[in-house]
C-alpha positions as CSV (number, residue, x, y, z in Angstrom):
1,M,19.7,0.5,-3.3
2,S,16.9,2.2,-1.7
3,K,14.7,-0.3,0.7
4,I,11.1,0.6,0.9
5,A,9.1,0.8,4.5
6,A,5.4,0.6,4.7
7,G,3.7,4.0,5.6
8,I,1.9,3.2,8.7
9,A,2.8,5.5,12.2
10,A,2.9,3.1,15.0
11,G,2.0,6.0,17.5
12,V,1.0,9.1,17.9
13,L,2.4,12.6,17.7
14,V,3.7,13.4,21.4
15,A,6.2,16.3,22.1
16,G,6.9,16.9,18.6
17,C,8.1,13.0,18.1
18,A,6.3,10.2,16.8
19,S,7.0,6.2,18.0
20,Q,8.1,4.3,16.1
21,G,7.5,0.8,17.3
22,P,4.3,-0.7,18.5
23,A,2.5,1.0,21.2
24,T,-0.5,0.4,23.4
25,M,-2.7,2.8,22.4
26,A,-5.2,4.4,25.2
27,G,-7.6,5.4,22.6
28,P,-7.4,7.4,18.9
29,A,-5.3,10.0,18.6
30,S,-6.7,13.2,19.1
31,P,-6.9,14.8,15.5
32,A,-4.7,17.8,14.9
33,P,-5.2,20.4,13.0
34,A,-5.2,20.1,9.3
35,T,-2.3,20.8,7.5
36,T,-1.7,20.8,3.6
37,T,1.2,21.6,1.8
38,G,1.7,23.2,-1.6
39,P,2.0,26.2,-3.9
40,A,2.3,28.8,-1.6
41,S,0.5,32.5,-2.3
42,P,2.8,35.1,-3.7
43,A,2.9,37.2,-0.6
44,P,2.2,40.7,-1.1
45,S,4.2,43.7,-1.6
46,A,4.7,46.3,1.5
47,G,1.8,48.6,1.6
48,A,-0.5,47.0,-0.9
49,S,-3.9,47.3,-0.1
50,S,-5.2,44.1,-1.3
51,P,-4.9,40.6,-2.0
52,V,-2.3,39.2,-4.2
53,A,-4.5,37.4,-6.8
54,V,-4.9,33.5,-6.3
55,Q,-3.2,31.7,-8.7
56,P,-4.8,28.9,-10.8
57,L,-2.9,26.1,-10.1
58,E,-3.6,26.9,-6.3
59,Q,-7.2,27.3,-7.1
60,T,-7.4,24.0,-8.5
61,Y,-5.6,22.3,-5.8
62,E,-8.0,24.4,-2.8
63,L,-10.9,23.1,-4.9
64,V,-9.7,19.0,-5.0
65,I,-9.1,19.3,-1.3
66,K,-12.3,20.2,-0.5
67,R,-14.2,17.9,-2.5
68,V,-11.5,14.8,-1.3
69,L,-10.9,15.5,2.1
70,P,-14.3,14.5,3.4
71,S,-13.9,11.4,1.9
72,I,-10.8,10.8,3.6
73,V,-10.8,9.1,7.1
74,Q,-8.4,8.0,10.0
75,I,-8.8,4.4,11.2
76,T,-7.2,3.7,15.2
77,T,-6.3,0.3,15.9
78,K,-4.6,-0.8,19.4
79,V,-1.4,-1.0,18.0
80,G,-1.4,2.5,15.7
81,L,-3.1,4.4,12.9
82,G,-3.5,4.8,9.1
83,S,-5.3,6.3,7.0
84,G,-8.7,4.6,4.5
85,I,-10.8,6.0,1.7
86,V,-14.7,6.1,2.3
87,Y,-15.8,3.3,-0.8
88,D,-19.3,3.4,-0.7
89,S,-22.8,5.2,1.1
90,A,-22.8,1.6,3.1
91,G,-19.9,2.3,5.5
92,H,-17.1,0.4,4.0
93,V,-13.6,2.0,3.7
94,L,-10.9,0.7,1.6
95,T,-7.1,0.7,3.3
96,N,-4.1,-1.1,3.4
97,A,-4.0,-4.4,4.6
98,H,-0.9,-3.3,7.3
99,V,-3.2,-0.6,8.6
100,V,-5.2,-3.1,10.0
101,G,-2.9,-5.5,10.7
102,Q,-4.5,-8.0,13.3
103,A,-7.3,-6.1,14.5
104,T,-10.7,-6.9,13.7
105,Q,-12.4,-3.8,15.7
106,M,-10.8,-0.3,15.1
107,N,-12.4,3.5,15.4
108,V,-12.5,5.8,12.2
109,T,-12.5,9.4,12.3
110,L,-13.0,11.5,9.3
111,A,-10.4,13.5,8.4
112,T,-12.2,17.0,8.3
113,G,-13.3,16.1,11.9
114,S,-16.0,14.5,13.8
115,A,-16.4,11.9,16.7
116,P,-14.8,8.3,16.7
117,R,-16.9,5.9,14.8
118,T,-16.4,1.6,15.6
119,A,-15.6,-0.6,12.8
120,R,-15.5,-4.0,11.8
121,L,-12.4,-5.6,9.5
122,V,-14.7,-7.4,6.4
123,K,-11.9,-8.7,4.8
124,T,-7.9,-8.2,4.1
125,F,-6.2,-9.3,1.0
126,S,-2.4,-10.0,2.6
127,G,-1.1,-10.7,-1.2
128,G,-2.2,-7.2,-2.3
129,D,-1.8,-5.2,1.1
130,L,-5.7,-4.2,0.8
131,A,-8.4,-4.2,3.2
132,V,-12.1,-3.4,3.9
133,V,-13.5,-2.1,7.1
134,K,-17.1,-1.3,7.8
135,V,-18.2,1.4,9.4
136,D,-21.2,0.5,12.4
137,D,-23.0,3.9,11.4
138,P,-22.4,5.4,8.1
139,K,-24.3,8.6,8.6
140,G,-23.3,11.2,6.6
141,L,-20.0,9.6,4.9
142,T,-19.1,10.8,1.8
143,P,-17.8,8.6,-1.1
144,A,-14.9,9.0,-3.1
145,R,-15.0,8.9,-6.7
146,F,-12.1,7.0,-8.1
147,G,-10.4,7.8,-11.8
148,D,-8.8,5.1,-13.9
149,S,-5.4,4.7,-13.1
150,S,-4.6,2.8,-16.3
151,Q,-4.9,6.4,-18.2
152,L,-2.7,8.0,-16.0
153,R,0.7,9.8,-17.3
154,V,4.3,10.1,-16.2
155,G,4.3,14.2,-15.0
156,Q,0.7,14.8,-14.2
157,F,-0.1,16.9,-10.9
158,V,-1.1,14.4,-7.6
159,L,-2.8,15.2,-4.4
160,A,-1.7,12.5,-1.5
161,M,-4.3,12.8,1.4
162,G,-4.2,10.9,4.9
163,N,-3.1,11.3,8.3
164,P,0.7,11.3,8.8
165,L,1.7,10.9,12.0
166,G,-1.7,11.6,13.1
167,L,-1.9,15.2,11.8
168,S,-5.9,14.6,11.0
169,G,-6.7,15.8,6.7
170,S,-2.9,16.6,6.3
171,V,-2.5,16.9,1.9
172,T,1.1,16.6,0.1
173,D,1.4,17.4,-3.2
174,G,4.1,16.2,-6.6
175,I,3.9,14.8,-9.2
176,I,3.3,10.7,-10.9
177,S,7.2,9.9,-11.2
178,A,7.1,6.8,-12.7
179,L,4.3,3.8,-13.6
180,G,4.5,0.2,-13.3
181,R,6.9,-0.7,-10.7
182,T,7.3,-3.4,-8.9
183,V,8.1,-3.2,-5.3
184,S,8.6,-5.2,-2.1
185,E,7.6,-4.5,1.8
186,P,9.5,-5.3,4.5
187,Q,7.8,-8.3,5.9
188,A,6.7,-7.1,9.8
189,P,4.3,-8.9,13.0
190,D,1.4,-6.5,11.3
191,S,2.8,-6.1,7.5
192,P,2.1,-9.0,4.7
193,G,5.3,-7.9,3.4
194,A,3.5,-7.8,0.1
195,T,4.6,-7.4,-3.6
196,I,3.1,-4.6,-5.4
197,S,2.9,-5.0,-9.0
198,G,2.6,-1.8,-11.5
199,A,2.9,0.7,-8.5
200,I,2.6,4.5,-8.9
201,Q,5.7,6.3,-8.0
202,T,5.1,9.8,-6.7
203,S,7.0,12.5,-5.5
204,A,4.4,13.3,-3.4
205,A,5.4,12.9,0.2
206,I,4.0,10.0,2.1
207,N,4.8,9.6,5.7
208,P,4.1,6.9,8.2
209,G,0.0,7.0,8.7
210,N,-0.4,8.0,4.9
211,S,-1.0,4.5,4.4
212,G,-3.9,3.3,3.0
213,G,-5.2,7.3,1.9
214,A,-5.6,8.7,-1.2
215,L,-3.9,10.2,-4.0
216,V,-6.0,12.2,-5.9
217,D,-5.4,13.5,-9.6
218,M,-6.5,17.4,-10.5
219,S,-10.3,16.5,-11.4
220,G,-10.7,15.4,-7.5
221,Q,-10.4,11.3,-8.4
222,V,-8.5,8.6,-6.1
223,I,-5.8,6.7,-8.8
224,G,-4.1,5.3,-6.2
225,I,-3.5,4.0,-2.3
226,P,-0.2,6.0,-1.1
227,T,0.7,2.4,0.5
228,L,4.8,2.9,0.5
229,A,7.8,5.0,0.8
230,A,11.6,4.3,0.1
231,T,14.0,4.2,2.5
232,D,17.9,5.2,2.1
233,P,20.7,3.5,3.5
234,D,22.6,5.9,3.1
235,L,20.4,8.4,5.4
236,G,20.9,6.0,8.5
237,G,17.5,3.8,6.6
238,G,15.6,7.2,6.7
239,A,13.1,8.1,4.5
240,A,14.7,9.1,0.6
241,P,12.6,12.1,-0.1
242,G,10.2,12.3,-2.9
243,I,9.7,8.6,-3.7
244,G,6.8,6.9,-2.5
245,F,4.7,4.3,-3.7
246,A,0.8,4.1,-4.2
247,I,-1.3,1.1,-5.1
248,P,-3.1,1.6,-8.4
249,S,-6.7,2.2,-8.3
250,N,-8.2,-0.2,-10.7
251,T,-6.3,-2.5,-8.6
252,A,-7.4,-1.8,-5.0
253,T,-10.9,-1.3,-6.4
254,D,-11.5,-4.7,-8.3
255,I,-10.2,-6.2,-4.7
256,A,-12.8,-4.0,-3.1
257,A,-15.5,-4.8,-5.0
258,Q,-14.6,-8.5,-4.8
259,I,-14.8,-8.3,-0.5
260,V,-18.2,-6.4,-0.2
261,R,-20.1,-8.3,-2.7
262,D,-18.6,-11.6,-1.4
263,G,-17.0,-11.2,1.4
264,K,-13.8,-12.5,0.0
265,V,-11.3,-11.7,-2.9
266,T,-12.3,-14.3,-5.0
267,N,-10.1,-13.6,-8.1
268,S,-6.6,-12.0,-7.3
269,H,-5.9,-12.0,-11.0
270,R,-2.2,-13.0,-9.4
271,A,-0.1,-15.7,-10.7
272,A,1.2,-18.2,-8.1
273,L,3.6,-21.1,-7.7
274,G,1.5,-22.4,-4.6
275,I,4.7,-22.7,-2.0
276,R,6.0,-21.7,1.6
277,G,9.1,-20.8,2.4
278,S,11.9,-18.3,3.2
279,T,15.4,-17.1,1.6
280,V,18.1,-19.2,1.8
281,I,21.8,-17.9,2.6
282,G,25.0,-19.3,1.3
283,S,28.3,-19.5,3.1
284,D,29.5,-16.6,1.4
285,G,26.6,-14.6,3.8
286,K,24.7,-13.9,0.0
287,P,21.0,-14.8,-0.6
288,T,21.1,-18.0,-3.5
289,G,17.6,-19.1,-3.8
290,A,14.2,-19.1,-2.0
291,G,14.0,-22.6,-0.2
292,V,10.5,-24.2,-0.5
293,A,9.6,-24.9,3.4
294,K,5.9,-26.0,2.1
295,V,4.2,-27.1,-0.9
296,D,0.3,-26.6,-1.2
297,K,-1.5,-29.8,-1.8
298,G,-2.8,-29.9,-5.3
299,S,-1.3,-26.6,-5.9
300,A,0.4,-25.9,-9.0
301,A,4.2,-26.8,-7.7
302,E,3.4,-29.9,-6.5
303,K,1.6,-30.8,-10.1
304,A,5.1,-29.9,-11.3
305,G,7.2,-31.9,-8.7
306,I,8.5,-29.1,-7.0
307,R,8.7,-30.4,-2.7
308,A,9.6,-29.5,0.6
309,G,13.9,-28.5,0.6
310,D,14.2,-27.8,-3.0
311,V,15.7,-24.5,-3.6
312,I,14.3,-22.1,-6.3
313,V,16.6,-20.3,-8.2
314,S,15.5,-18.7,-11.6
315,I,12.1,-18.7,-13.2
316,N,12.0,-18.0,-16.9
317,G,15.9,-17.4,-16.4
318,K,15.5,-14.6,-14.2
319,E,17.1,-14.9,-10.9
320,T,15.2,-15.3,-8.0
321,A,18.0,-15.1,-4.8
322,T,15.4,-14.0,-2.6
323,M,11.7,-14.9,-1.7
324,S,11.0,-10.9,-2.8
325,E,12.7,-11.4,-6.1
326,L,10.4,-14.5,-6.4
327,A,7.5,-12.3,-5.7
328,E,7.9,-10.0,-7.6
329,V,9.2,-12.1,-11.0
330,L,5.6,-13.8,-10.7
331,T,3.5,-10.5,-10.1
332,T,4.8,-10.4,-14.3
333,L,3.1,-13.3,-14.8
334,R,-0.5,-14.6,-15.4
335,P,-2.1,-17.7,-13.7
336,G,-2.4,-20.6,-16.4
337,Q,0.7,-19.2,-17.7
338,Q,3.7,-21.3,-18.0
339,A,6.7,-20.9,-16.3
340,K,10.0,-22.5,-16.6
341,V,11.1,-22.7,-13.1
342,E,15.1,-24.0,-11.6
343,I,15.5,-25.8,-8.9
344,V,18.4,-26.9,-7.0
345,R,17.6,-30.6,-4.9
346,S,18.8,-31.0,-1.5
347,D,21.6,-33.4,-2.7
348,G,22.8,-30.6,-5.1
349,G,21.1,-31.8,-8.2
350,R,19.8,-28.8,-10.6
351,R,17.1,-29.1,-12.7
352,T,14.2,-26.9,-14.8
353,V,10.4,-27.8,-14.0
354,T,7.4,-26.7,-16.2
355,V,4.8,-25.4,-14.3
356,T,1.4,-24.3,-15.4
357,L,0.8,-21.5,-12.4
358,G,-2.1,-21.1,-10.3
359,T,-3.6,-18.2,-9.1
360,L,-2.5,-16.1,-5.8
361,P,-5.7,-16.8,-3.6
362,G,-7.5,-14.5,-1.3
363,D,-6.9,-15.0,2.2
């Protein structure tokens, strides 16, 4: 099974390669010339006296890029860089939580080129890997147009815009490969290890630094936030070509609107048990369940009698051998819904409790 890797660059492009570990940067990476990948125009035949006519699809790509690229920014922190989308004229920028990491101050540079502008973190929502930052000087920023991700269709052409490896204003193309995926990020010091439900799978290349950018349809509307790329163990953990994932725009704008309006996420719309824990490994070296290390006071789990030391092995009959699997099952449920949770007690006894699920809190 392919693994998923968060698409944030942790270094800058130097001598043809990018550092993949955290690196302290003296300042923002210098923007590289904008690059665009897409269908190439046919080459003129030998002796042709005039250029070959631009194809309709190519014209559409050019128009969409011209319209959307001014709304894409590069976000640079002390440990890495990623992308963002201008959300409104007040200077709010929507991005991934793992792009900002632990930073509260950062620099923002327009993908079309500009001097760096200082920005500050407004709030992150680690449970959904989303964040909003605010540029101190919003003058001249162009808010993006967001589309309705519930209307997407498999096979639609899309463009991914961002700053992979610090190559400012890069564009890749592809299609929507699948809808409604549930994917979990690897956990890292600057990555929340979020589980994303309803993710858009796309063949448009998503590389380190693309995170937080825009997945755009052919009308120039942002319909997703590129966040993850699959990795292939057979390639030594390298990127699996043509398999990337984006957070749907409807999810992203709902969270962003709450942060801008209230300064925090007031309703995540996601179910929660209210526990903290880790994956339990059996004597055979295989995962056996989600071990409960702490039960939040007043949570759904506490009310149902789940306690520290219990191991959750299934929910509604679906196996939860790891914390990621537990999180993935919860994304299919809703706050207020009842669920049958099977647990193994520290004495080896098994029991099933009925839990009325709570709501995943904002950070």
